[in-house]
N, C-alpha and C positions, 0 to 999 in steps of 0.2 A: 356744362355752363362755366363761364369765366367771370371772375370778379371784375366788375365794370371798370373800376379805377386802375386795375392792372393793365387795361387795354385802352386807356384814355387817349393816347396819341392817335390811335386808329380811329376812335370815335370822334375825336376833335376834327380830324381830317374829313371824315364823312359829313359831319355837320357843317363844316366850313364850305364843302363842295355844294351842299344843298342851299346854303345861304347865298351862294354866288349865282344861283339860277335866276334868270331874269324876271320871271313872273312870280310875284309873291302874293299870298303866303305859300310856302312850299314845305314847311315843317309844322306838324301838328303834335302837340304835347297832350297826352292822356294819362290818367292815373286813377286808381282805386282810392277809396277814402280810408276805411278801417284797416289798420295793419300796414298802411302805406304812408298816409299823411298823419295818422295818429296811431299810437300803440294799441294793441288789442287789450280791451278792458273787460271787466266782468259783466257790465250792463251797457246796452247800446247808447244810452243817454250820457254815459260818462266819457265817451270818446270825443272830448272837446278839442277843437283845433287851436293850437297855440297862436298867439298874436304874431310871433315872428314867422311862422310858416304861412300864415295868412298874408303877411306883407310880401313874402317871397312869391306867392301865387299872383298877387297884384302886379308884381314886377314882371313875371313871366308872361302874363296875359297882354302886357304892352308890347312884347317882342314876338310872341308866338301865339297862335290860337291855342287855348288851353281848355281842357275838358276834364270833368270828374265823372267817372263811370262807376256807379255804386249800386249795391243791392238795396240800399235804403230807398224809401219813397222819394219822389222828386221834391216834394215840399220839405221833407226832413233834411235831405242833403243840402238844399239851398240854405235852410236855416242854420245848419252846422257850419257851412263854409263862409257864407256872407260876402261873396265877391261877385259883384254884378257883371263884370266884364267877361266872365268865363261861361263855358257851356256845361250843362248838367244832363246826365243820363241817370234816371232813377229806376228802381225795380229791375235791375240788370239790363237796362236799355229799352224796356217797354214804353217808357215815357222820356222824351228828350226836349230840352228847352235851352234857348240861348239867343244871342243877338241874331235876329232875322231867321231863325229856324225853330220849328216846333213839330213834335211827333208824339202821338199816343196811338199805340197799336190797337185798332178796333177789335181785333180778335181777342186781345187780352181784356178789354173792357167787358166783353160778354161773360167773362169768367168771374167778375167781381161778386155776384151773389153766391157762387159756389165757394169762393175763398172766404167770404164772410161766414157762411154756414159751417165750414170746417173749423174756422177759428173759434166760433161760439161753442162748438162741440168739444174741441180740444181744451178750451178754458174750463169748461165744466168738468171734464174728465181728469184734468191735471190740477185743479184748484187746491187740492190737499197737499201737493208736492212742493216742498220748499225749493226755491231756485229756478223752477220752470217758468219760462217767459214765452208767452204766445203773442207774437207781434203781427197784427194785421196791417199790411202796407197798401191795402187797396187792390192793386193788381197782382200782388204776390203776398206771401206770408212767411214768417220765420218762427221756428220753435228753438229757442236758445236753451242750452242745458249746461253751460259752463259752471253754473252755481249749483247744479244738481249733484247730490252725493253719488259715489260709485255704487252704493247699495240700491239707490233708487233708479239709476239709469236703466236697468233692464225693464223695469215696469214702464218707464216713460217710452222707451223704444217700442215695447209691445203695444201700448195704447195708441201710439202714433201710427204704427203699421196697420193695426186692425181698423182704426178709424178711417185712414186714407185709402185703404185697399179698394173699397167699392168705387171710389172716384177715379182711382187709377185704372181699374178694369173697364170703366165706361169711357175712358179716354178724356175725362174732364181736366185732369191735371197731370203734371209730372213732378217728380221729387228729385232734388239734388241735395248734396251735403257740403258743408264748409267746416270752418273751425268751430267745433262745439255747437253746430247749428244744423237743423234740417230746414231745407227751403221747399216751399210749395209754390209752384208756378203754373200758369195756364199752359195747356198742352198746345203750345204754339211754337213753330220753328223759328225761334228768335233767341238771341243770347248776346253777351257783351261783344263778341266778335262781329256779329252782324250789325250791331249798333255802331261800333267803331267805323266800319266800312260805310254805313249810312251817313255818319257825320262827315267823313272825308269827302263823300260824294256831294253832300249838301253844301259844303264849304268850297267845292270845286278844287279840292286838292287830292283827288283820288289817285293821282300819279305822283304825289309828293312823298315825303318821308314822315312816318308816324313813329313817335316814341311812346311806348306804353309801359307803365309800371303797375304791378299788382302783386298781391301776396296769397291769394286764395284760389281754390279750385275753379271758381267761376271765371277767374281771369285767364285760365288756360285757353278758353275759347277765343279770347282776344289775341293771345300769344300765337295761336295757331293761324288765325285769320291774317296776321301780320308777319308770318314767318319769312316771307320774301319781300316784304314791303316796309319794314321798319326796324327799329331798335327795341327789342323786347326784354324787359327786366323784371325778374322775380325778386320780391323782397322777402328774404329768408336768412336767418342766422346761419343756416347750414345748406350746403348744396343738396338737391334732391331732384328726382325725375321731373322734368318740366319741358314745355314747349318753348320756354324763354331761352334766349341766347346768353344773357348775362344775369348776374344777380348783384343786389346790394343787400347789406345785412339788416338795416333797420331804418327807422324814421330819420335819424340823424344823418345817415348816408344819403337818403332821399333829399333832404334839405341841402346837403353839400352838393349833390349833383345838380339840383335846380339852380344853385348859386353859380356853378360853372357854366350852365346854359346861359344865364343872364350875362355873365362876363364875356361870352363869345359874341354877343350882339353889338 
């Protein structure tokens, strides 16, 4: 991976070439929320979007179709961002909403009772453990353990694996992991990458240029889906193995990049 600002001349040329294409819009801007637009924090509700970043998003949305692709529920991510003009994909893309487009994966809706049952069982089993957070997001769920002590983590992991094992064996769910979090999802062939391609198709820019920024393992699906179709950017303070072509270091870098995009329009 290359640091994006070290390659700015090349990227600026690419963006300029796409902006000169006759049929607009041809550039789609997509990004994760936690760890990309806001720093990683101890509890999900503390990841509050700053007013200046919100203002930048309002400006980008006037120039490029802009989308937030998050593991949060659709309702939650909308409430956190509060920009009406952009597109939102919640629950890793299982639910999508925006101007003139709407999607909820029916297969994922069928798993809601299972997700609820697992969350109730996990909350009961982990209720004694300080720092364990079980988050039911409707179509998916998360078990956050950033605040769990190192001594308690083995117990949390054991409880989680034993409780979810029967559901995994029946094919009801699948498990992924992120930054200090276990994710429980419906066993449906869908992820952020497929959601991004769906949005591009829905907006009739499937042959356009997508810019995607994200910091977590779940964003790797989007990086892979856009490998030959866009500019993929990992948000990370250090380089590491990724499907992304470029990297930015932190939220301040992301804000600076968005500002450059605005200045190009």
